[in-house]
N, C-alpha and C positions, 0 to 999 in steps of 0.2 A: 316377310309383312305378318302381321298379326292379320288375322280374318276380319274385316269391318263388311257391314250390311250396309248394300246401296240400295237404292229402290230406282229403274230406269223405265220411265214412261215413252209410250212407243216402240216397245222391244221387239216386236215383230216387224216392224217397219225397217226401214233401209239404214238409216244410222241406227239406229236402237239396237238391231241386230247386232252390227259389226262392233258397237260400242261394249254390248254384254258379253260378245265373245271376247274380246280384247281384256274385259274386267275380269274376267272368270278365270283367263289363264295367269292374270295376276295376283289370284287368290282372295278377290274379292267374293263375298257370299251376296250374288245378283237375286233380286227377285225384281222380274221383268213383268208389266203391265200393258196390255193393251186391249184394245176394245173388238180386232179383228172387224173393221166393218169394209163395207166393200167400194170405197170410193176407188179402189182396183182390185185386180185379182186377189180374191183371198187365199187362192193355193200357193200363190208366191209366199205369202206372208206365212202359211201354218210350215211350207219347206222350211224358212229362215227359222220357222220355230222348232221342227223337231229337230235341226242341228244343234240349236240350244240346249236341247234338253238332253242333250248326250254330256253333257258337264252336270257333275255331280253337285256343283255348289250354284246353280241355277235353278230358280223354281218360276212358274208363272202365275201370275191372277188376270183372268179375262174379265176386264174392269173397264167402264167408261168414265172417264175424268168427271163428266158432269155428276155424277152420282156421289153426291156429298156424303150419306151414311155409309156407301161402299168403301170410299177413299176413308173415311175417319177411321172403318173398323180395321183397315189391311193398316193404317198406321199404328194402331191400338197394337194390332198383334205381332209387328216387326219393329225392333227398336232401330230404326233408319239412323244408322251416322249420315249418310250422304244422301240427296237426291239430285236424279239428272233427269228432268222433264223435255223429253224429245215429242211427246205426243202433241201432236196439232193438225186442224185442219190446213193442209199445205196447196200451194197453188196460187197464180197470180191469176192465172183467166178464169180458172174454177170460181175466183172469188166475186167474178163481175156477175156469174150468173145465179152462184147459189150464197148472197151475202149472209143470208143468217146463221148458216154453219160455222162460219167464223165466230161469230159473236159465241156461238154455244162453247165449242170445244176452245178455241183461243183464249176467252177472256173467262168466261164462267167457270170453264174448267180449270185454267191456270190458277185463279182465285180458290178452287177447294186443294190445290197444290200449296197457294202460300199458306191457308189458312189451317191445314195440317202440320205444314213445316215450323211454322213459329209455334203451335200449340206445345208438338213434340221435339222442339229447341234442337232442331236438325244443324248440325256443324257447318251445312254448307248445301246450299241449295242451285244448281247450275242448270240453267235453261237456254231452249233455242230461240234466238231471235232470228232477223234473216239479214242480208245483202239489201234485200229490199226495202228497209227503212229509208236508204240513203235518197229512194226517189229521185225528185227533181234537184237532185247536188249534180255540179256541173264537175267540182274540184278533184281532182287525180290526182294522187291516188285516194280513197275515201278513206276517214281517220275519222276514228271513234272520237276525236275531242272535236271533231266540226257537228254545227246543227245538226238536226234532222230532223225537221218539223212539216216537211211538204211532202209525204207519199203520196205515190200515184195509184194506189190500189187498197181496196178494204184488208188485203191481205197484209199489206205492208203495214197499214193504219193498225191491222189487231196486234203486230210482233211490236211496232212503238209500244203499245199499252201494256204491253207484256215487261216493257222496261219499265215504264213509269211507274206500274203497281209493285214490280222487282223494290223500285228505291222506296216504297212507301213502309212498304214493311222492313226495308234495312234498316230506313230511321224510324220508325214508331218502335219496332220490336226488336232491334239489334240483330237481324237475320243477315247473315252474308249471305248473299246473292251475287253470282256470275253470268251475265247474260253475254251470246255467243251468235255473232252474226256471221252466218255460214254464207260462202260464196260458191252458187255453181257445183254442187255436190255430185259427184259421178262416180261411177266402181261397180263390181260384180254384185250381183241381187238389188242392183238401184231399181228406182219407182218407173212401171209400165207409161207413166204420164210425163217422163223426162225427156230433154231431146237425143240424150244419146240411144235411150231404147228405142224412141219411136224412127229414128233414122236408122239404126241397125236393122228393124225388123222391115223398114221400107226397102231398104238397098236387097237384104237377102230374096225379098218376094218380088222383087224388080217394079216397084208401085213408085209412083211419083211421090215427093215429100213437100209440105208446105216449109219454104226458108221465108222466114220475117225479114222486115227491111230489106229487102234482096239482098239478103247475105250480109249486109255491112252492118255487123253486130259482133262486139268484143265483149268476150264473157273471162273471168279469173276462174276458170275451170279449175277445181279442188277435188283430189283423190280421195276418196272415204279414206282410207288408212291413213293419211295425214291428219283428217279431221279428227279420228278417234284418238289418235297418239295424243293430239293436243289437248282433249277432252280429259284424257285419262290422267294426263299431267295437271292439268289446272284441279282437278277434283280433290287432292289434301292440299292445295294452294290457295286456303282459304282467305275470302274477300277480307281486306281490311280499309278503315277509314285512310282517306289520305290525311296527314295530317299538314300538309299546305294548301289543301282545298279553300277558297276563297268565294263568297257568296256574291260579290262584287263583279268576277270575273269566272260563273261558274266552268269548273271543264265537262262537261256530258259524259265524258266515260268513269269519272270517279265521283266522291263525295265527301262529306265529315262523316257518312254512315259507311258500314262496309261492304260497298258496292262498286264491281266493278264490270265494265264492257268491254269484248275483246271481238277482233276482227279475224277470223281462221279463212284465207284463203290463200291461193295460191303465189300473188303478188306478183303475175305475172302472165298479162291479158292475151287473150290468143282470137285470132279474128274468127268468125264463126267458119268460113267457106276452109280454111286452113285445119279446122278441126274435122270439116267434114272430109277432106284431102287425106287425112291420115286415117280416118274410118273406113273409106275406097282401101287403103291400101294393107289393111291390118282383114280386110274382107275379100279383098280381090278383086273386087265387083264394081264399075260405076253405078252413082248415084243418078238419081231423076230430079232433077230441081223444080220447084214450083214456086217463084220467086213471089212475094207479095210484101204488100206495105207492112209496116210496123204494125202490132196489134194494142189498143186500148190497154192500159197499166203496165205496158212493158219498157226497158230502158235500153237505150242502145247500148251504152258500154258497163261494165264492172271491173273495179280495180280495187283492190284490198291493201291498205298499209297494214301490215304484220307486226312492225316495230314494238309495240307494245308487248305482243303474245311472245316473241322472241326473248324480249329481257326479261319477261316474267317468268318462263320455265326452258329457257335457252333449246328452244327450237321453232321453225316455221316450216311449213308446207313446202315441199320443192319438187314431187312426184311430177315427171314428161307426162304429157299428153300422150307421147307414142306407147310409153310403161303401161298407163293408164288406161288406154282405149284398148291395149292389147289385151292387157289383163280382162277386159270386161267384154271382150270379143270373146276369148275362150270360154270365160264362164256361161254365156250366151251360147254359145254353139254348143255347148256340151249338156248345160239344161233344157235346152228345146228339141236338143237331139238333132241339130241340123245336117246336114247330109251334103 
């Protein structure tokens, strides 16, 4: 392929790192943006960044999404073909204790990306949404064609807001946008605030670990390589208007404007206790479980309908938890020099 220039925000983050690796290997010229904040261990972010800098077609900009002049300068200096916005304040539980962080990063920051993208005629803006937007929905599997107006956390509300903001720009300025609802992503170089990382550390150290809703949770755990394969296929799949869109019975996943929403999940929910059991097998050590009630803002189950994704790009996530957890454990043991 001829070289295309792509901006990946959150490039030192978990998904951003893996996606940047993938795009570099595909011949894209990747400019990675990250503010390297201390929401979790900065050394982990720096380690990912160090690995990315080994690619000749990768360059890095340390910048905050809320810095509008900085974002504008970055877009002026680089004729981006595509933008993938993964930078965000993550975490359902953190949003309950630190709500203002979500408005700043996830909405103010995203607005700066939207403005720069429309002024610089970006061919396709892809951005991270979340399975959290399904909130109080009970109809399984979760479909992008269903209404998602009942979020249960400010994090979820901020991601739903991103989808609404993106639609506005698609409609007003003909900016092609595609939102991606990620389902419980895990894998090597993962985030320390996520369950697999927390559980692995606790089991290795022989410490009790909190398991909410007494373990009666189901998650559509999605391996990170499947996430980035999906994104890389969607980048050149520029969002187009739905010619059959009907304003009398509107489809939330499409529009008369160049706007699309996709789920990216494994389409195979796993009981949390089964997930922990596989982790115990891979570590060769039993977990000490501290069973607790469900937390505010959490949902008991997630399950992705990925038929639209498969139809669009001929791919759907399918990595088993045995493979995915095994790969994570191998990385963790090597990275943290576990004996």
